[in-house]
DRENDRENBA-838156 format. One line per 8 residues: number of its first residue (from 1); their letters; for each residue x, y, z of C-alpha. Coordinates in steps of 0.05 Angstrom, whole numbers, plus 5000, padded with zeros to 4 digits. Layout:
<nodes>
NUM	a	X/Y/Z | ...
</nodes>
This chain:
<nodes>
1	mndtipps	8746/1454/7513 | 8694/1465/7458 | 8723/1464/7387 | 8678/1521/7360 | 8711/1587/7364 | 8665/1632/7408 | 8643/1702/7381 | 8692/1759/7398
9	gitkviln	8641/1808/7423 | 8664/1854/7373 | 8608/1890/7335 | 8645/1954/7305 | 8712/1952/7269 | 8753/2009/7251 | 8805/1982/7199 | 8861/2031/7179
17	dkvttpay	8821/2093/7202 | 8756/2071/7169 | 8691/2042/7196 | 8682/1979/7155 | 8630/1927/7138 | 8637/1855/7158 | 8645/1833/7084 | 8707/1881/7079
25	qksvistl	8734/1857/7144 | 8732/1786/7120 | 8764/1804/7051 | 8824/1837/7089 | 8832/1790/7148 | 8831/1729/7104 | 8887/1754/7060 | 8934/1764/7123
33	snrkilir	8949/1690/7129 | 8950/1674/7054 | 9020/1646/7048 | 9032/1671/6976 | 9011/1743/6993 | 9051/1742/7057 | 9113/1724/7020 | 9101/1774/6966
41	kngyifss	9089/1830/7021 | 9144/1805/7067 | 9092/1803/7123 | 9052/1855/7159 | 9054/1894/7221 | 8993/1910/7261 | 8969/1952/7321 | 8902/1939/7355
49	siredclc	8860/1970/7412 | 8793/1945/7436 | 8746/1989/7476 | 8679/1957/7494 | 8652/1928/7428 | 8697/1969/7383 | 8761/1940/7352 | 8809/1988/7323
57	lgilpyfi	8860/1952/7277 | 8916/1982/7236 | 8951/1939/7189 | 9011/1954/7143 | 9057/1910/7101 | 9129/1906/7123 | 9153/1948/7068 | 9118/2004/7026
65	egerthhy	9157/2027/6965 | 9220/1995/6992 | 9215/2030/7057 | 9209/1991/7125 | 9142/2008/7161 | 9138/2019/7235 | 9085/2009/7289 | 9088/2083/7305
73	didlsvkg	9064/2094/7235 | 8998/2063/7253 | 8949/2112/7284 | 8893/2079/7323 | 8833/2128/7329 | 8802/2087/7385 | 8847/2069/7444 | 8829/2027/7500
81	kcilfgfi	8874/2010/7561 | 8910/1957/7524 | 8945/1964/7458 | 8970/1902/7425 | 9018/1904/7368 | 9055/1851/7327 | 9076/1820/7265 | 9047/1770/7218
89	nsnetiai	9103/1729/7186 | 9109/1688/7122 | 9136/1629/7165 | 9063/1622/7192 | 9076/1651/7259 | 9049/1714/7291 | 9072/1758/7345 | 9021/1792/7390
97	lfkpdket	9056/1837/7442 | 9046/1896/7485 | 9090/1944/7517 | 9075/1952/7589 | 9077/2022/7622 | 9136/2033/7672 | 9098/2017/7733 | 9071/1951/7704
105	ynngflpg	9141/1932/7681 | 9169/1946/7750 | 9113/1918/7795 | 9068/1871/7751 | 8998/1880/7732 | 8953/1921/7780 | 8891/1880/7797 | 8841/1879/7739
113	iadvfrdn	8889/1906/7687 | 8915/1834/7673 | 8842/1816/7660 | 8839/1870/7608 | 8900/1846/7569 | 8877/1773/7573 | 8808/1797/7546 | 8841/1836/7490
121	yirlarfl	8886/1780/7469 | 8828/1732/7467 | 8781/1777/7432 | 8834/1798/7379 | 8846/1721/7365 | 8771/1705/7359 | 8762/1760/7313 | 8815/1743/7268
129	inygfaen	8793/1671/7263 | 8720/1689/7257 | 8743/1734/7197 | 8782/1682/7160 | 8852/1684/7194 | 8886/1617/7195 | 8877/1588/7264 | 8937/1543/7259
137	feldlatr	8988/1601/7259 | 9033/1594/7316 | 9048/1646/7367 | 9119/1664/7362 | 9171/1654/7419 | 9168/1726/7442 | 9092/1726/7449 | 9094/1663/7488
145	nimeeskl	9148/1690/7533 | 9109/1755/7549 | 9048/1715/7562 | 9086/1668/7611 | 9124/1725/7647 | 9061/1764/7652 | 9023/1703/7677 | 8963/1721/7632
153	ftetpltv	8941/1647/7623 | 8943/1587/7666 | 8971/1547/7606 | 9006/1587/7551 | 8972/1579/7483 | 9015/1559/7428 | 8970/1576/7367 | 8919/1631/7347
161	relalqpa	8864/1573/7355 | 8887/1556/7428 | 8886/1631/7444 | 8818/1642/7415 | 8790/1581/7455 | 8815/1609/7522 | 8755/1625/7568 | 8740/1699/7571
169	pfdi	8704/1742/7620 | 8652/1762/7571 | 8634/1690/7552 | 8564/1672/7570
</nodes>
């Protein structure tokens, strides 16, 4: 596998409900894996959706003014077929999860839907790394379990880097 992280194919980013510049995206994303900031903020929660070349990403610290934040507090203005959500933890792990609809939960992915989820996982990981997120963060156990149970990847990635290096349908 090539050691260079391929591009994500994302050209437009809506971050916390604002269209942002690459410079701003880098300033935000690079702080998410900064250990000192992570410890001070007690980690982050996020929700994301990708539609075509647009990433909609909402990020909140675990606590705001002493109150616990929740994923349902994050409004994504652009929603694709797949919403990934998770946690960025001070122990240098990241959870990237999804909640399947009832039909998917009971019957597994319909043809083509697994490809959408796999594509979103890979594109999110590539975007994060390309904008300064630490590639050595481990995917937490829940993330690895959901990937294995869903059979999204032939071999389950262990880190954000391994996830970003997976072959994607949009790769040329």
